[in-house]
N, C-alpha and C positions, 0 to 999 in steps of 0.2 A: 917746631918740635912737637912730636906726638904727645898727646895727653896721656898721663898715667891712667891705668885701668884700676878701678875700685870695684870689687865684688862684695856685695852686701847680702848676708844671709839673715832673713827675718822670719820671726815666728809670731805666735799669738800675743806675746807681750807687747808688741807694737800696736796692734789694733785694740787691745784691751782698754787703753787709755782714751779711745774714741767711743767706748761703750759697748764694744762687741765682746761678748763673753768668751773666755778662753775655751779651747776645744773640750777640755775635760776638767771638771772641778775635782776637789779632793775626794768627793764621795763617788767618783767614777761615772757621774751622770753628765750629760750634755744638755743644757736647757731642760732639765728634769727627765730626760729620756735615758734609758740604758743605751750606751754608745753603740753596742752591737746591733741593737734594734733599728738604728737609723743610719749606721755607717758600715754596713757589711753586705756582701752579696746575699747572705742568708736572710738578713733582715728585709732586703728588697723582695726576695722570693716569697717571704712569709706575708708581708703586708705592704704592697706598693703604695696604697693610698696614704698610709701613715708616713712613709718615707717622703713622698711627694709633698705632703702637707708640712712636714718638718722643714724641708729646704725652701718651700715657698715662704714660710715665715722668716727664715734667715735672709732670703733674698729681699723681702719687703722691708726688713730692718735696715738694709743699706740706705734706704731713702731718708732715714732719721738720724744718721750718723755722718760725721765729717772727718776728713783727714786731720790728724793732730800734728803737733810741732815736730815729732820725729819723722813722719811721712814728708812733711814740707821741707825739713832740713835736708833729708836725703836727696830730694829732688834738686835742691840748690847746688849740690855737689857737681851737677852736670855743667855748671858755669866754668869749672876749671878741670874737670876730670871726665874720662869715659866711664860711665857707671852702669853696672849690671845688678839689678835686684833679683835675687833668687829667694822666693818666699814660700813658706809653708801655708800661708794664709789664702783663703778662698774668696776674700772680699776684693773690692776694687779701689781701696783707699790709696794705694801707691799710684795707680793710674790717675786718680782724681787730684792727687797732690802735684802731678806733673812729671813723674818719672817716665822715661822713654822706653827703657829696655828692661822688661820684667818677665821672669820665668816663674810660672805658677806650678810648683811641684805637685800640689795636691788637688789641682783643678780650680774651677772658677764658678762661683755662684751664679754669675750672669751669663752662663752658657748651659746649653742642654745638648745631650748627644744620643745617638741611636743605640738601642740595645742589641742590634744585630751587626752593626758596622761602626767600630769605635772611631773611624776616620770621619764620620758624619757628625760634625759639631756645629752647633748653631748659636749665634748671639741670642740671648733670651733674658728679657727684663720683666717678664710677667710670671704668673703662676704656670707651672707645668701641671696639666690635668691628665686624667686617664684616657682622654680622647686625643691627646696630642701625639702625632706619629711622625716618624722620619719619612723621607721620600721613598723608602723601601717598604713603608707600611707598618713599621715596628714601633712599639711604644718608646717615647722619649724618656730619658732618665736624667737626673742631675749630672753635670759634668764634674764629678767629684771622685777622687781616688779613695776608695773604701778600704777598710782593713782586709788584708788577704789579696788585694789587687796589686798589680805591677805599678811602678811609678815611672811612666814613660819619659817624663821630662828630665829625669835624672841624667839621661844621656846628653842633654843640652847643657845641664848645669855643671857637670864634671869638667869638661874642657875649659869652661869659663874660670873655674877655680884654679886651674893649672896655669892660666896666663895672668892672674891677678898680680898687680904691683902693691896693692894694699887690700886687706880683707877686714870687713866689719861684720860682727855677729851681734844681733840685737833681738830681744824678745823671744829667744829660744834657749833652752837649757843645754843644747848640744848633746842631748841624750836620746833623741828619737831618730832612728835610722830608717831609710838610708840618708836622710838629709844631714844628720850629724856627721856622716863620713866625709862630707864635702870639704870641710876645713882641713882634713888630712891630705887633700890633693893640692892645697896651697903650698908653694915652695917654702922651705924652712926659713930662708932669709927674709921673706916678706913680712912687713909689720902687720900684726893682727890685733884688732881691738874688740874686746868682749864687753858689751854694755849690758849689765844685769844688776838689779838691786840686791840680789842674794846669790852671787856667783858661786857655782860649784868649783872645786879644785880640779883644774884641767891641765894636763901636762902636754902643752903644745909650744913649739919653739917660737920665740919673739911675740909672745902674747902679752898684751897690756890689758888689765882688767879695769873697767870703769864701773865702780859699784854705785850705780844710780839707775833710776827708772828711765824708760825709753825717751820720753819727751825731753827731759833736762840733760840726760847723758849724751844723747845723740846731738842735740844742739851744741853743746860744748865741743864735742869732737869735730863736728862739721865746721864750726867756726875756726877751729885750730887748723884743720886740713886746708880750708880755703885760704887762710893766711899763709900757710907754708907754700902754697902754689902761686903766690903773687910774684 
């Protein structure tokens, strides 16, 4: 019998418990920087060195953090289910926890790409400097989707949402589009679980809210789903 398909939509709240700061704090700053200065095409045009340094620090931070119980539990779901992780996070914690099928909507810190050809993407685990070029001779930039840019991987995430047998949303408020729109592509009859310590009121069919932080809430849910699949 074919395994049921679980689509998991994850956001910053999953990685926050590993020590990675959420994208934007209450004061609108990201690690002390104006978000638009380090996460927009205009910021890049204005000061490439600042932007490169900012993401170099974020990339280096990955060496000091580990996947938490939520990442690990989600990977365990693959024992009984076909699991697809669709994440807004740019870290590699889902990969390191053992998840196999991951769609990064907003890019990846451990990749760099060409500024003249967006199809030229390179695995990158060191600093990007102002002398690092693509094979066409153009400056490399972080492989991150900035404000005002298209989200190319939404095209891969949408059909996954449509074929889900179960949907889990964790670490995201479901308020940031286009990612927030994915849950509306999940069929009405499909069970949906929303893990959030302070969940907003959301009108979605068959939604069960688990008012808990990611590590403990996801562990409880995963244990339940694994037992149901026995």
